[in-house]
C-alpha positions, 0 to 999 in steps of 0.5 A, a space after each residue: 721476092 714476095 709481094 708481102 715482103 715488099 709491102 712490109 718493107 715499103 711500110 717500114 721504110 716510110 713510117 711517117 707517111 704510113 702513120 699520117 695515112 693511117 690517121 687520115 683513114 682513122 678520122 674518116 672511120 671515127 666520124 662514121 662510127 661516132 655518128 652511128 654510136 650517137 644515134 644509137 644512144 639517142 634512140 636508147 635515150 628516147 626509149 628511156 624517156 618514152 618509157 618513163 613518160 609512159 609510166 608518168 602518164 599512166 600515173 598522171 592519168 590515174 591521178 587525174 581520173 581519180 580527181 575527176 571521179 571525186 568531182 563527179 561523185 559530188 554530182 551524185 547518181 546518174 542512173 535510175 532503174 524503174 519498173 518497166 511499166 512506169 510511164 516516164 511522162 508521169 515520172 517527169 510530171 510528178 517527180 516520182 514513180 507511181 509503179 513499184 518493184 520488190 526491194 530485193 531487186 537491189 540485192 539481186 543486182 549487186 549479187 549478179 556481179 554487174 560491171 556497168 554500174 555501182 553505188 546501188 541504192 534502193 529508194 522509195 520516193 513519193 510526193 506527200 502532204 506533211 500534215 504537221 506543217 501543211 506543206 507538200 514535200 518529197 519523201 525519200 526513203 533510203 537505206 545504205 548502198 548495196 555494194 557490188 561484189 562486196 566492194 566497200 566504197 565511200 557512199 554517195 548518199 549516207 544511210 539515214 538511221 531509223 528515227 531520224 530525218 535529213 532535210 533539204 535546205 529550203 525546207 528546213 529554212 521555211 519550217 525553221 527546223 535545225 539539226 538536233 530538233 525533234 519533229 513529227 512526220 505523219 504522227 511519228 517522232 523524228 530527230 533532224 539529223 542534219 540539214 543538206 546544203 543548198 543544191 538548187 533542185 528538188 533536193 531542197 524540198 526533200 525529206 530523207 528517212 529510213 527506207 523501212 520507215 518510209 515503207 511503213 508510212 506509205 504502206 508499201 512494205 518490201 517495195 521500192 519505186 526506184 534504184 539509183 546507181 552510178 554508171 561505170 562506163 565513163 570511157 564512152 559517150 554511148 553509155 546506155 547501149 552498154 548498161 541496158 543489155 546487162 541490166 535487162 538480163 538481170 532485171 528483165 521487168 525494169 527500164 533505165 533512165 539516165 541523168 544525161 548531164 551528170 553522166 555526160 560530164 563524167 564521161 567527158 571529164 574522163 576522156 579529157 584526162 585520157 586525151 591530155 595524157 596521150 597528147 603529152 606523150 605524143 608531143 614528147 615522141 614528136 620532139 625526140 623524132 625531130 631531134 633525131 632527124 636533125 642529128 641524122 641530117 648533120 651526120 649526113 653532111 659531116 660524115 661524107 665531108 670527113 670521108 671525102 677529105 680523108 680520101 683526098 689526103 690519102 691520095 695526096 700522101 700516096 702521090 707524094 710517096 710515088 714521087 719520092 720513090 721514083 728512083 726506087 721504082 725504076 730500080 725495081 722495074 729494072 730488076 724485073 718487077 712488072 707493072 702489075 706488081 708495082 701497082 699491087 705494092 702500092 694498093 696493098 700498102 693502101 689496104 693495110 693503111 685502111 685496115 689499121 685506120 679501120 681498127 683505130 678509127 672504130 676504137 676512137 669513134 666507139 669510145 667517143 660515142 660511149 662517152 657522149 651524152 645529150 646533156 650533162 645531167 641526162 641518164 646516159 644509156 649503156 652502149 656496148 663497145 662491140 657492134 659486129 655489123 658496124 665493125 665489119 662495114 668499116 673493115 671493108 669500107 676503109 681499105 676500099 677507100 684507101 685503095 680508091 684514093 691510092 689508085 691513081 698514084 699507084 697507076 702512075 707508079 706502075 706505068 713509069 718506064 724504068 729506062 727513062 727513070 734511070 736515065 734521068 737519075 
């Protein structure tokens, strides 16, 4: 009689025992598969969250940087380009440069596709005596900003139309001038276009007029003594190290002065936005990592407990089966079956139980994993039914578990003396 036939007959003769043992093996497999599926869905969900948070962070950074940029723009220009031979001590003492350079430098700078600065504004500034009011003022001649690569931007300083002037707050207050009034400057008629708000610096005693008219009044045709600009290197605190080489290549006979407070505030604001956004993303990643570790720890306890319980139950069922079949085992031995064949019958049955339990447990565990989601409103990632590596693992592990659990009862059955069994029967 073939061994496979004996195993099949053994299973059919004890259907309830076989079903209970299969369910026990399936529970162990389902626990492992479900735990693996839940961790896989957790990882997939983490990837979804991090991807969404990264996109949200990029958008948030863009908004924050734009807000900071707008706030920093209100602080005005933070870079001043001067003739190379200008003494900076004289500049600081007099509040204006005494050396000059061609107005064309501003255009050349913009056309060079410079990348470290923008908002280029040529200017001519000088401290003068306003003869009509016997008042010392700073005269600033400006024109519209020169745009880099033709990129139109909101100007930091609006151009002053010919025949008009813009007055600082303190100067207008002392001279009792208001917007719309006519006045004279060095013999020329001007209309007060607007009064600037109080700024608390030298701008409060400055007169802005059109650059061409300033050049004419100061007898400096085609000349300027400064180019105001805004640096674009807000991602670093060492901005001049990046700006100076580029400007020196384009305008070698110039030097650069930075208004450190404005530039530093602008750089720190940008970096603060980037740091906060990255910190938020890092906190999300750390939170998800901690949650996964907690679930791994729980699975590391539950899966072995379930497996051990299933193994014990399989062993008890096998032992009960051996005791119930004691007489039949004695008859089989008397008919010529060897101990090894008896052992193989019970171990073969255990392997079949393990395979059946593996298939049933895999389907149950994978189904639970596919159904499970972290929270009812969470977007559950798609989890495929088939995991080839996991299926191969349980198809090997479950029969092995069942065989190990049944080994001792099968060994007891194989070692029984048929004479003793039949005599007792």
